Residue, then its C-alpha position, 0 to 999 in steps of 0.5 A: m388386879h382388876m381394870l376399872a372396866d371390869l368393875v363399873d358400867v360407865v365413867i364420868g370424866v370431869d375437866t374442872h375449872k374455877h368457874t365451870h366443870t365439863a363432865a363426859v359419860v363414857v361407857a366402860a365396855t366401849g369407851a364411847m361418850v354417850a353424854q356431856v354437859t358444862v355446869a357452873a362450879t357451884p352446888a347447883g351445878y354439882r346437883q345437875l351433874l349428879k342428876l346426869a349421873g343418876e340417868q345412866p344405868g349400872r355402876r359408875v365412877w367419877a374421874i376427876e382432875g384437880t380434886g384438891g384444886d378446882g374440883a375440890g368443892l365437887t369432890r366433897f359434894l360427891a363424897a357427901h352423897q356416897e359417890q365413888v371418885v378416883e383422882l387423875d392427879r398427873p394425867k397422861r396427855a396423849a398427842r391431840r389430833h390436829g392440836a384438838k382440845s376443848d373442855p368436852i374433849d378433856a372430860t372424855r379423855a379423863a374418863r377414858e384414861a381412868l379406864g385404861r390405868d391399872r392403879l387409880a388414886q383415891p382423892r385426898a381426905a378433908g378434915q385434919r389432912a386439909a387443915l394441915s395442908v392449908r397450914l403447910t401452904a401458908r408456912r411454905s409461902a412465908v418461908q419463901a418470902t422470908t428467904d427472898a427478903q434476906r437475900q435482898l437485905h445482904a444485896l442492899v448491904v453489899a452496895a450500901p454507902e460505906a457509912i453503913r456497909e462497914r457496920l453491917r457487912s460482918l454480921t450473921t444473918p440473924r444479927l443483920v436482921s435485928t440490927c437493921g430493924r433498929l436503924r435510925q437516921q442521922t443528921t449527917w447522912d446525905t440523901e443516899t445513905t438516909t434512903v439505904a438505911a430506910s430501905l434496910r430497916a423496912v426490909a429487916r421489919r418485913i422479915q421479922l413479921l415473916d418470922t413471927e408468921i412462920a413461928e405461928h404456923t409452925r405452932a399450929i401445925t405441931t398442935l394438929v399433928r399431935a392431935w392426929r398422929p402424935d406417934l409420928l413425932s417419936r420416930t427419929g428424923v420426924g419433926p412436926i413439919v416433916a410429919a405433916i407433909v408425910l400425913c398430907a400425902w398419905s391422907h387416909p388409910g387405903r390411899c397407899p395400898s403398899d409400901a411400894a405404892f407410897a415409895m412411888l408417891g414420894g418419888a422414892a422408888p427407882i424407875p426401870a430403864s433397861s434396854g436389851q441386855t442392859v439392866r438399870v434403873r434411873l432416878n424417879r423425879s415424879g411423885d409428890r416432891h414435898l414428900n420426897q424432900a421430907l423422906h430425904v431429911i428423915e434419912g439424912v438425920r438417921d444417917a447422921r445419927v448412926m455415923w456418930g453412934l447415936g442411933a439405936a439399931s431399931d432406928r435403922g429399920r423404921 
């Protein structure tokens, strides 16, 4: 496996922020920083960076932190101009001498770190993957919000006046939401009971709105997956949400050059933890945790099918 220093002459490390990007040009052979600039995170700023890069002799590569966040615009701009970009997703933060930190220092560190890595990730693709990612993010937020609201609803019922609590405390969550969403005020209730009932109704209706939003995101995700990789949905244990998570992590051909690389990306590869004559491995808690959860769901479904005699032999090897 070739190190980056054997393939290029300069590395341009970029420390990205919301409003500005700082780039540092580092010579691959020596690691020396020969130029640096801070520009606005706008198309005009991106053109300044490209001009700086064009002034450097030889082959070049960009090492960018946050290609899917603050650096997304720059990454798309560079891709449109056929520039080679590598992603530093979780940089190894070396100890900073005397606590030194600045944007130029971080940009230089990004370039030097890329030179020292034997595995470099490509930025995730745009287009269908980006569309899926946005939908997944919005759906994940709605799911978390409805979970929180359900907890609040149950907590309100536990502490509610007896006139309300007696009616609601034995209901399942779906029936509780439906019932609370239809609560009506009664003239015989005191101020506390009236206020609790109004709050229960408000929280229940919020849950109903969130459920509608979740369903809308799920339908959109299903449509995107079927248009991109419908074959995934025929695999045991793979539904639209799991398929979308896997596709967002995988992104495009070449991002994961081997099964081992994909396992490491999903935090499913064991980590060596041997010392002396003790040979052992430990659980990998790194990688894409959403992908790790999706892999866990797939394996759980397949194990259940095998346990109940429903899984074909071919399912076990997928």
